[in-house]
C-alpha positions as CSV (number, residue, x, y, z in Angstrom):
1,M,49.1,-11.9,22.5
2,L,47.3,-9.2,24.4
3,S,47.8,-9.5,28.2
4,L,45.0,-8.3,30.7
5,N,47.4,-8.7,33.9
6,G,44.8,-7.5,37.4
7,I,43.5,-4.3,36.0
8,T,41.6,-2.9,38.6
9,V,39.6,0.2,38.0
10,R,37.5,2.4,40.8
11,L,34.8,5.1,39.6
12,G,33.3,7.2,41.8
13,G,33.7,5.4,45.0
14,R,32.7,1.9,42.5
15,T,35.2,-0.5,41.5
16,I,34.2,-1.8,38.0
17,L,36.8,-4.1,37.0
18,D,38.5,-6.1,40.4
19,R,42.2,-7.3,39.2
20,A,40.6,-8.6,35.9
21,S,43.2,-10.9,34.2
22,A,43.3,-12.5,30.7
23,A,45.7,-14.0,28.2
24,L,44.1,-13.7,24.5
25,P,45.8,-15.2,21.9
26,P,47.1,-13.7,18.8
27,G,45.2,-13.8,15.9
28,S,42.3,-14.3,18.2
29,R,38.7,-13.2,17.9
30,V,37.5,-11.9,21.1
31,G,33.8,-11.0,22.1
32,L,33.5,-9.4,25.2
33,I,30.2,-10.1,27.1
34,G,28.6,-9.0,30.1
35,R,25.6,-7.7,31.6
36,N,24.8,-3.8,31.2
37,G,26.8,-1.6,33.5
38,A,29.4,-4.9,33.8
39,G,32.4,-2.7,32.4
40,K,33.3,-3.9,29.4
41,S,33.6,-0.3,27.8
42,T,35.4,0.5,30.5
43,M,37.7,-2.4,29.8
44,V,37.9,-1.6,25.9
45,R,39.8,2.0,27.2
46,V,42.2,0.7,29.8
47,I,42.8,-1.8,26.3
48,A,42.8,1.1,23.6
49,G,45.4,3.2,26.7
50,L,42.6,5.7,27.1
51,L,41.9,5.8,31.2
52,E,44.7,4.4,32.9
53,P,43.9,1.6,35.8
54,D,44.5,1.7,39.3
55,E,46.1,-1.4,39.3
56,G,47.6,-4.0,36.9
57,S,47.7,-3.5,33.1
58,A,46.9,-4.5,29.3
59,D,50.1,-5.4,27.6
60,M,50.8,-5.7,23.8
61,P,53.7,-6.6,21.7
62,R,55.9,-3.7,21.3
63,G,55.1,-1.4,18.2
64,A,51.7,-2.8,18.2
65,R,49.3,-0.7,16.6
66,I,45.8,-0.4,18.2
67,G,42.5,0.6,16.4
68,Y,39.4,2.4,18.2
69,I,36.5,4.4,17.5
70,A,36.7,7.7,19.3
71,Q,33.5,8.9,20.8
72,E,32.9,11.8,18.6
73,A,31.7,11.3,15.1
74,P,33.9,12.9,12.2
75,A,32.7,16.2,11.0
76,G,33.1,18.6,8.3
77,D,33.6,19.4,4.8
78,A,35.8,16.3,3.8
79,T,33.9,13.0,2.2
80,P,33.4,9.7,3.8
81,L,36.2,8.9,0.9
82,E,38.6,11.5,1.9
83,T,38.0,10.5,5.8
84,V,38.7,6.9,5.3
85,L,41.7,7.6,2.8
86,A,43.2,9.5,5.7
87,A,43.0,7.3,8.3
88,D,45.8,5.3,6.8
89,T,48.0,8.1,8.1
90,E,51.3,6.4,6.9
91,R,50.2,6.3,3.3
92,A,48.8,10.3,3.5
93,A,52.4,11.0,4.5
94,L,54.2,9.4,2.0
95,L,52.0,10.5,-0.6
96,E,52.4,13.8,0.5
97,E,56.1,13.6,0.8
98,A,56.1,12.5,-3.1
99,E,54.0,15.6,-4.3
100,A,56.1,17.9,-2.5
101,F,59.7,16.7,-4.0
102,D,60.4,19.1,-6.6
103,G,63.5,17.8,-8.1
104,T,66.0,19.5,-5.7
105,G,66.3,16.7,-3.0
106,C,67.5,13.0,-2.4
107,M,66.5,10.9,-5.5
108,D,67.2,7.8,-3.2
109,R,64.9,9.2,-0.7
110,L,62.1,9.3,-3.3
111,G,62.8,6.2,-4.2
112,E,62.6,4.6,-1.0
113,V,59.4,6.8,-0.5
114,H,57.8,5.1,-3.7
115,D,58.7,1.5,-3.2
116,R,57.0,1.9,0.0
117,L,54.0,3.0,-1.1
118,I,54.0,-0.1,-3.9
119,A,54.7,-2.1,-0.5
120,I,51.9,-1.0,1.1
121,D,49.3,-1.4,-1.8
122,A,48.6,2.4,-1.8
123,Y,47.4,3.1,-4.8
124,A,45.1,1.0,-5.3
125,A,43.3,2.0,-1.6
126,P,40.7,4.1,-3.3
127,S,38.9,1.1,-4.1
128,R,39.6,-0.8,-1.1
129,A,38.2,2.3,1.3
130,A,35.1,2.4,-1.8
131,R,34.5,-1.1,-1.2
132,I,34.4,-0.9,3.0
133,L,31.9,2.4,2.4
134,V,29.7,0.1,-0.3
135,G,29.4,-2.7,2.2
136,L,28.4,-0.1,4.9
137,G,25.4,1.2,2.8
138,F,27.2,4.3,1.4
139,D,26.9,4.4,-2.6
140,E,29.4,6.0,-4.9
141,E,27.1,9.3,-4.6
142,A,26.9,9.0,-0.4
143,Q,31.1,8.8,-1.0
144,N,31.8,11.7,-2.0
145,R,29.1,14.2,-0.4
146,P,30.5,16.4,2.6
147,L,30.5,14.7,5.9
148,D,28.3,17.0,7.9
149,S,25.3,16.4,5.3
150,F,24.9,12.9,7.0
151,S,23.3,12.1,9.8
152,G,25.2,11.2,13.4
153,G,24.6,7.1,13.2
154,W,25.9,7.9,9.2
155,K,28.9,9.0,10.8
156,M,29.7,6.9,13.0
157,R,29.5,4.5,9.7
158,V,32.2,6.8,8.2
159,A,34.3,6.3,11.5
160,L,34.1,2.5,11.3
161,A,35.1,2.3,7.9
162,A,38.2,4.3,8.4
163,L,38.8,2.5,11.1
164,L,38.5,-1.1,9.1
165,F,40.7,0.8,6.7
166,S,43.5,1.5,8.5
167,Q,44.3,-2.7,9.7
168,P,45.4,-1.8,12.9
169,D,46.9,-4.9,15.0
170,L,44.0,-4.9,17.7
171,L,40.8,-4.3,16.2
172,L,38.8,-2.8,19.8
173,L,34.8,-2.8,18.3
174,D,32.9,-1.1,21.1
175,E,28.8,-2.4,20.0
176,P,29.7,-2.0,16.1
177,S,26.3,-3.0,14.7
178,N,24.1,0.1,16.8
179,H,24.1,2.3,13.8
180,L,24.3,-0.4,11.2
181,D,20.9,-2.2,9.3
182,L,21.2,-6.0,9.0
183,E,22.7,-5.9,5.2
184,A,25.6,-3.9,6.7
185,V,25.7,-6.0,10.0
186,M,26.1,-8.9,7.4
187,W,29.0,-6.9,5.3
188,L,30.8,-6.7,8.4
189,E,30.8,-9.9,9.4
190,D,32.1,-11.1,6.2
191,F,34.5,-8.7,6.9
192,L,35.8,-9.8,10.4
193,K,36.0,-13.4,9.9
194,S,38.7,-12.5,7.2
195,Y,40.5,-10.2,9.4
196,R,44.3,-11.7,10.0
197,A,44.7,-9.3,13.1
198,T,43.4,-9.5,16.8
199,I,39.7,-8.4,17.4
200,V,38.4,-7.6,20.7
201,V,34.3,-6.2,20.3
202,V,32.0,-5.7,22.4
203,S,28.6,-6.8,21.2
204,H,25.0,-8.2,22.6
205,E,23.7,-9.8,19.5
206,R,24.1,-13.6,19.6
207,D,24.2,-13.9,15.9
208,F,27.3,-12.0,15.0
209,L,28.9,-13.9,18.2
210,N,28.5,-16.7,16.6
211,N,29.6,-16.2,13.3
212,V,32.3,-13.9,14.3
213,V,34.4,-14.8,17.3
214,D,36.4,-17.7,18.5
215,H,36.2,-16.8,21.7
216,I,34.2,-15.3,24.7
217,L,35.7,-13.1,27.7
218,H,32.9,-13.0,30.2
219,L,32.6,-9.8,32.8
220,Q,31.1,-10.6,35.4
221,G,31.4,-8.8,39.1
222,G,34.8,-7.3,37.6
223,K,36.4,-9.8,36.6
224,T,36.7,-11.9,33.7
225,T,36.5,-15.5,32.4
226,L,37.9,-16.7,28.9
227,Y,35.7,-19.3,27.4
228,P,36.7,-21.1,23.5
229,G,34.0,-21.0,20.8
230,G,31.6,-18.8,20.0
231,Y,28.3,-17.5,22.3
232,D,26.1,-20.5,22.4
233,A,29.6,-22.5,23.1
234,F,30.4,-20.1,26.3
235,E,26.8,-20.4,26.7
236,R,27.0,-24.5,27.2
237,Q,30.3,-23.7,29.6
238,R,28.3,-21.0,31.9
239,A,25.3,-23.2,32.1
240,E,27.8,-26.3,33.2
241,R,29.6,-24.2,35.5
242,L,26.6,-22.8,37.3
243,A,25.2,-26.4,37.8
244,Q,28.4,-26.8,39.4
245,L,28.5,-24.1,41.6
246,A,25.0,-24.8,42.5
247,A,25.8,-28.5,43.4
248,A,28.7,-27.0,45.6
249,K,26.6,-24.1,47.4
250,A,24.2,-27.3,47.9
251,N,26.8,-29.6,49.1
252,Q,28.3,-26.5,51.5
253,D,25.2,-25.6,52.8
254,A,24.7,-29.0,54.3
255,Q,28.2,-29.1,55.5
256,R,27.5,-25.7,57.2
257,A,24.2,-26.9,58.3
258,K,26.0,-30.2,60.2
259,L,29.0,-28.0,61.7
260,Q,26.9,-25.1,63.4
261,D,25.1,-28.5,64.7
262,Y,27.3,-30.5,65.7
263,V,29.0,-26.6,67.6
264,A,25.7,-26.1,68.9
265,R,25.5,-30.0,70.9
266,N,28.9,-29.8,72.2
267,S,30.2,-26.3,73.0
268,A,28.6,-26.4,76.6
269,R,30.9,-30.1,77.2
270,A,34.0,-30.4,78.5
271,S,35.1,-33.5,76.9
272,T,34.2,-32.4,73.7
273,A,34.2,-28.4,73.7
274,K,37.9,-28.4,72.0
275,Q,36.3,-30.2,68.8
276,A,33.3,-28.0,68.9
277,Q,35.7,-25.1,68.6
278,S,37.6,-26.2,65.8
279,R,34.4,-26.9,63.7
280,A,33.7,-23.0,64.7
281,K,36.8,-22.2,63.2
282,M,36.1,-24.2,60.1
283,L,33.0,-22.5,59.9
284,A,34.4,-19.1,60.3
285,K,37.0,-19.8,57.5
286,M,34.2,-21.1,54.8
287,Q,34.2,-19.1,52.3
288,P,30.4,-18.6,50.9
289,I,30.0,-20.0,47.3
290,A,27.1,-17.6,45.4
291,E,24.2,-18.0,44.5
292,A,22.4,-17.4,41.0
293,V,19.9,-14.5,42.0
294,N,16.8,-13.6,40.2
295,D,17.6,-10.3,37.9
296,P,14.4,-8.1,38.1
297,T,16.0,-6.3,35.1
298,L,15.1,-9.5,32.7
299,S,11.8,-8.7,33.3
300,F,9.2,-8.1,30.0
301,D,5.8,-9.3,30.6
302,F,3.6,-7.5,27.9
303,P,-0.4,-7.5,28.8
304,N,-2.3,-9.5,26.6
305,P,-5.2,-7.7,24.6
306,T,-8.8,-8.0,24.2
307,E,-10.0,-10.6,21.2
308,L,-10.7,-8.5,17.9
309,R,-11.9,-9.9,14.2
310,P,-9.4,-9.9,11.8
311,P,-8.3,-8.0,10.0
312,L,-6.6,-5.8,12.1
313,I,-5.0,-3.0,9.3
314,T,-5.3,-3.6,5.3
315,L,-3.3,-1.4,2.9
316,D,-4.9,-0.8,-0.5
317,H,-2.7,0.3,-3.0
318,A,-1.5,3.2,-0.4
319,A,1.4,5.6,-0.7
320,V,3.0,7.3,2.7
321,G,5.8,10.1,2.7
322,Y,6.0,13.3,3.7
323,G,4.5,16.7,2.7
324,D,3.6,15.4,-0.8
325,T,6.8,13.4,-1.4
326,P,5.8,9.4,-1.5
327,I,8.2,7.4,0.0
328,L,6.9,4.1,-0.5
329,S,3.9,3.4,-2.6
330,R,2.1,0.2,-4.3
331,L,1.8,-0.8,-0.9
332,N,-0.6,-4.0,-0.5
333,L,-0.5,-5.4,3.2
334,R,-3.1,-7.5,5.8
335,M,-2.4,-7.3,9.3
336,D,-4.0,-9.9,11.7
337,P,-4.0,-10.5,15.3
338,E,-1.1,-12.8,16.3
339,D,0.5,-11.9,13.1
340,R,4.5,-11.8,14.0
341,I,6.0,-9.6,10.4
342,A,9.5,-8.5,10.7
343,L,10.6,-5.7,8.0
344,L,13.9,-6.2,6.4
345,G,15.6,-3.3,4.1
346,R,18.4,-1.2,4.4
347,N,18.3,1.7,6.7
348,G,16.9,5.3,4.6
349,N,14.7,2.8,2.6
350,G,11.4,3.4,4.3
351,K,11.0,0.5,7.2
352,T,10.2,3.7,9.8
353,T,8.0,5.5,7.5
354,L,6.0,2.3,6.7
355,A,5.7,1.6,10.9
356,R,4.7,5.2,10.9
357,L,2.0,5.1,8.7
358,L,0.7,1.8,10.4
359,A,0.6,3.7,14.1
360,A,-1.6,6.1,12.2
361,Q,1.7,8.9,12.8
362,L,1.3,9.5,9.0
363,T,-2.2,9.0,6.5
364,P,-1.8,7.9,3.4
365,L,-1.1,10.3,0.1
366,A,-2.9,7.5,-2.0
367,G,-4.8,4.7,-1.9
368,E,-6.5,3.2,1.2
369,M,-5.8,2.3,4.6
370,N,-8.5,0.3,6.6
371,A,-7.9,-0.2,10.4
372,T,-10.6,-1.6,13.3
373,G,-11.7,0.7,15.0
374,K,-11.3,-0.4,18.7
375,M,-7.5,-1.5,17.7
376,K,-4.7,0.0,20.3
377,V,-1.2,0.3,18.6
378,G,1.6,0.4,20.8
379,Y,4.5,1.8,19.2
380,F,8.2,1.8,20.5
381,T,10.9,3.7,19.3
382,Q,15.0,4.6,20.0
383,Y,13.4,8.8,20.5
384,Q,11.5,7.6,23.1
385,V,13.8,6.3,25.1
386,E,16.0,9.4,24.8
387,E,13.2,11.7,25.8
388,L,12.6,10.1,28.9
389,E,12.8,12.7,31.9
390,A,16.2,12.3,33.5
391,D,14.5,13.7,36.8
392,D,11.6,11.6,37.0
393,T,10.7,8.8,38.1
394,P,9.1,5.5,36.4
395,L,6.1,6.0,38.6
396,A,5.8,9.3,38.2
397,H,5.8,9.0,34.1
398,M,3.4,5.9,34.6
399,T,1.6,8.4,36.8
400,R,1.1,11.1,33.9
401,V,0.1,8.9,30.7
402,M,-2.5,6.6,33.1
403,P,-4.7,9.5,34.3
404,G,-7.6,8.3,36.2
405,A,-5.4,4.9,36.9
406,T,-5.5,3.9,40.4
407,P,-2.1,3.3,42.3
408,A,-2.4,0.1,42.2
409,A,-3.4,-0.1,38.4
410,V,0.1,2.1,37.9
411,R,2.4,-0.2,40.2
412,G,0.9,-3.3,38.4
413,Q,2.1,-2.0,34.8
414,L,5.7,-1.4,36.2
415,G,5.7,-4.1,37.9
416,R,5.6,-6.3,34.9
417,F,9.0,-4.4,33.4
418,G,10.6,-5.2,37.0
419,F,10.1,-1.8,38.3
420,S,8.4,-3.0,42.0
421,G,9.5,-1.3,44.8
422,E,12.0,1.8,45.6
423,R,12.6,0.7,41.8
424,A,9.6,2.4,41.1
425,T,10.8,5.7,42.3
426,A,14.7,5.6,41.0
427,R,15.6,8.4,39.2
428,V,15.8,7.9,35.5
429,G,19.2,9.7,34.8
430,S,20.4,7.5,37.2
431,M,19.4,4.1,35.1
432,S,21.0,2.2,32.1
433,G,20.0,2.5,28.9
434,G,18.7,-1.1,29.1
435,E,16.6,-0.3,32.2
436,R,14.9,3.1,30.3
437,A,14.3,0.8,27.3
438,R,12.7,-1.2,29.8
439,L,10.5,1.5,31.2
440,A,9.4,3.0,27.4
441,L,8.0,-0.4,26.8
442,A,6.0,0.1,30.1
443,L,4.3,2.9,28.6
444,V,3.9,2.2,25.4
445,T,2.0,-0.8,26.1
446,R,-0.2,0.1,29.4
447,E,-3.0,-0.4,27.4
448,A,-2.6,-3.8,26.0
449,P,-2.1,-3.0,22.6
450,H,-3.8,-5.1,19.9
451,L,-0.6,-4.3,17.5
452,L,3.1,-3.7,18.7
453,I,5.1,-2.1,16.4
454,L,8.8,-2.3,17.9
455,D,11.3,0.3,16.0
456,E,15.0,-1.3,16.7
457,P,14.2,-2.2,20.4
458,T,17.2,-4.1,21.1
459,N,19.8,-1.1,21.3
460,H,20.3,-0.7,25.0
461,L,19.7,-4.3,25.8
462,D,22.3,-6.7,26.6
463,V,22.5,-10.5,25.6
464,D,20.2,-11.8,28.5
465,A,17.9,-8.9,28.1
466,R,17.1,-9.4,24.5
467,E,16.2,-13.5,25.0
468,A,13.9,-12.4,27.9
469,L,12.2,-9.6,25.6
470,V,12.1,-12.2,22.7
471,Q,10.3,-15.0,25.3
472,A,8.0,-11.9,26.3
473,L,6.6,-11.4,22.4
474,N,6.2,-15.2,22.0
475,A,4.1,-15.4,25.2
476,Y,1.8,-11.8,24.1
477,T,-1.1,-12.6,22.2
478,G,-1.1,-9.7,19.7
479,A,-0.1,-8.5,16.6
480,V,4.0,-7.4,16.3
481,L,5.5,-5.5,13.7
482,L,9.0,-5.5,14.1
483,V,11.9,-3.6,12.6
484,S,15.5,-4.9,14.2
485,H,19.0,-5.9,13.0
486,D,19.3,-8.6,15.4
487,R,18.9,-12.1,13.6
488,H,17.8,-13.8,16.8
489,M,15.2,-11.5,17.5
490,V,13.6,-11.8,13.8
491,E,13.9,-15.9,13.5
492,L,12.1,-16.4,16.6
493,S,9.2,-13.4,17.0
494,A,8.5,-13.2,13.5
495,D,6.6,-15.8,11.1
496,R,6.3,-13.5,7.8
497,L,9.1,-11.1,6.2
498,V,8.1,-8.0,4.1
499,L,11.2,-6.3,2.3
500,V,11.1,-2.6,2.3
501,D,13.1,-1.6,-1.4
502,N,13.2,-0.1,-4.4
503,G,9.9,2.4,-3.3
504,T,7.5,-0.1,-2.0
505,A,7.1,-3.1,0.4
506,K,6.4,-6.4,-0.7
507,E,6.2,-10.0,1.0
508,F,9.9,-11.7,1.0
509,D,9.1,-15.2,-0.2
510,G,11.7,-16.8,1.7
511,S,13.3,-17.2,5.1
512,L,15.6,-14.9,6.6
513,D,18.5,-17.3,5.8
514,D,17.3,-17.5,2.5
515,Y,17.2,-13.1,2.8
516,I,20.9,-13.2,4.4
517,A,21.8,-15.7,0.9
518,F,20.2,-13.2,-1.3
519,V,22.1,-10.0,0.4
520,L,26.1,-11.8,0.5
521,A,25.3,-12.9,-3.1
522,G,24.9,-9.4,-3.9
523,D,28.4,-8.8,-2.6
524,G,27.4,-6.7,0.2
525,K,25.4,-4.3,-2.1
526,G,22.0,-4.8,-0.3
527,A,19.1,-6.9,-1.8
528,D,16.7,-4.9,-4.6
529,K,14.8,-8.0,-4.7
530,P,15.0,-12.0,-4.0
531,K,17.5,-13.7,-6.6
532,G,16.0,-16.1,-9.5
533,T,13.2,-17.0,-11.2
534,K,9.6,-16.9,-10.2
535,Q,9.7,-20.4,-10.9
536,D,12.5,-20.6,-8.2
537,R,10.9,-18.7,-5.9
538,K,7.7,-20.8,-6.5
539,A,10.3,-24.0,-5.9
540,A,11.6,-22.6,-2.8
541,A,8.2,-22.1,-1.1
542,A,7.3,-25.3,-2.3
543,A,9.8,-26.9,-0.7
544,R,9.1,-25.4,2.5
545,E,5.7,-26.0,2.6
546,A,6.9,-30.1,2.3
547,D,9.3,-29.4,5.0
548,K,6.4,-28.5,7.5
549,A,4.8,-31.3,6.0
550,L,7.2,-34.0,6.8
551,K,7.7,-32.1,10.6
552,K,3.9,-32.2,11.6
553,E,4.0,-35.9,10.6
554,A,7.2,-36.6,12.5
555,R,5.3,-34.6,15.3
556,D,1.8,-36.7,15.1
557,A,3.7,-39.7,14.9
558,E,5.8,-38.9,17.5
559,A,3.2,-37.9,19.5
560,E,1.0,-41.4,18.8
561,L,4.1,-43.5,19.4
562,A,3.9,-41.5,23.1
563,K,0.6,-42.5,23.4
564,L,0.5,-46.0,22.1
565,T,3.7,-46.9,24.4
566,A,1.6,-45.4,27.3
567,E,-1.6,-47.9,26.8
568,R,0.4,-51.1,26.2
569,A,2.1,-49.8,29.9
570,L,-1.4,-50.2,31.6
571,V,-2.1,-53.3,29.4
572,D,1.4,-54.8,31.1
573,R,0.1,-54.0,34.5
574,A,-3.2,-55.4,34.4
575,M,-1.4,-58.4,32.8
576,F,0.9,-59.1,35.6
577,D,-0.8,-56.7,38.3
578,P,-4.5,-56.9,38.4
579,S,-4.8,-55.3,41.8
580,T,-3.4,-52.0,40.4
581,A,-5.1,-52.3,36.9
582,E,-7.4,-49.5,35.9
583,P,-10.7,-50.2,36.0
584,K,-11.7,-50.5,32.6
585,L,-8.8,-53.2,31.9
586,A,-9.5,-55.5,35.2
587,K,-12.7,-56.4,33.7
588,L,-10.7,-58.0,30.2
589,T,-10.0,-61.5,30.4
590,M,-5.9,-62.3,29.9
591,T,-7.0,-63.8,26.0
592,E,-8.7,-60.6,25.6
593,L,-5.6,-58.4,26.7
594,M,-2.9,-60.2,25.1
595,K,-5.1,-59.4,22.2
596,R,-5.3,-56.0,22.9
597,R,-1.2,-56.3,23.3
598,A,-0.3,-57.8,20.2
599,D,-3.0,-55.4,18.5
600,L,-0.7,-52.0,20.1
601,N,2.2,-53.5,19.0
602,D,1.2,-53.5,15.5
603,R,0.1,-50.1,16.1
604,I,3.7,-48.7,17.4
605,E,5.2,-50.5,14.5
606,A,3.2,-48.0,12.7
607,A,3.9,-45.3,14.2
608,E,7.6,-46.2,14.4
609,A,8.0,-46.6,10.8
610,R,6.1,-43.3,9.7
611,W,8.2,-41.5,12.4
612,M,11.5,-42.7,10.8
613,T,10.5,-42.2,7.3
614,A,9.3,-38.7,8.2
615,S,12.6,-38.1,9.9
616,E,14.8,-39.6,7.1
617,A,13.0,-37.6,4.3
618,M,13.6,-34.4,6.3
619,E,17.3,-35.2,6.3
620,T,17.6,-36.1,3.1
621,A,15.6,-32.5,1.7
């Protein structure tokens, strides 16, 4: 069991953790969540023993091994496979001791070494390490390249692979999906679900938390609350708790007003002064109940573009790459206003290259790309977040990119993204990653783009901010091209999926669930193409179309049912209270009203039957 006992941490005069306590069950998988800046990483560092708390402690059973990824990525001439194998320090030491044996030492000790190597399954370790690396995107060739040939993101994948391979008793993961693509995230989920020891994972991905964890540890105001279940269960329990707090606050406010009124009316009268003093003491001791406040960090409001005739962009047998080397070819794609497309595929397959082509940052090496001349494009990347000037303010940034705009227009665009008043003049360097991401989004959408291209927009956003971004995207009337490993965002924001793989990009004929099934069926090796025959895919598409038709039939029947029921209520009112009847019904005789009511009953029964038939058909499907 991991016990958090009254942990308090103060940094720079600010209390980050305030007597935070919780008891995590043995073998539990716990999602540590909270808003950006709540202290999640601080809590993880305390648990890992890297930060000494001002008060309290994090206690584990004696001898328990804790695994945590350091901030520095591994480097050097060692290969990913060698780095991962070296993470099992006991195995490495035993193998070194066995290899150093020259026949003059104690044979009993050599026997003990070999027995221990067998017990820890040391000789199968290379294949286990390779499987972990494959799951995280390293093929055989990549596993044997020097670490220094990889980017920082891929080096952090090696660090994650080493941590998973070492199999600690407590596995601490701080935003493990930040450097992973969707395929690697799904593999990691599958791995963690079968992990036998205790896990504490900091994550802002709703689906990841729902699929992996069995408890949520919510960090807010420096304190922790443990909830059973995944993220959706936590949200339901938190909503109930907030509703209870709101009711308690309303009750307290009413009680406070009543006491204040009594004190005001009775303090001056000698006969009631004592009772008034008693109630005044009650008021002084009454602890205020906090109420939910409007959070400006959840503000996303994309300006809607002017209307353009379709198509916005067409690619006709286009190729794109760098220099004379094509990365993608045989590209045939059309984007219309209000299209919502998500690009799928492993990192390195060319998703960003395709996004840059559509943003006109790259030109086709072959074929044709046609775009309507009046189209404006807003292109968001992580680089824009990192390149913001730390000493500048949001107001200075926006003024610079909106030359000639009035101060009111500049502040209006900032206000759409929560930078109003003093927040518009705060230093960017003092802002959280989520605030800088919102500022970058405000900058790229300043001209009300017709096409919004978002390349991993959620990396710096917490769960609540991601949900606010999804809602803003759904309210936006322009076209969206999305690259994201956040399945919740893809599912709610995209209606077309395009798979970037094997040097091209093609429409994926299926849902995101179908794609996930394809990836998992490939044992974590990625989805080169949808599995199954062409006939299978056609059948799946036909089934989806049939499901859409059934849903539409059910919605139409339900709408008609509501309309007919309302009409019947009006007829009933005319029959039993003519003075309040609608004028057109008041003119009808009782016989005519009864006839109309009978007709409405027949139509209501028919609508109910259609609704039941469609609902049962959907359940069967």
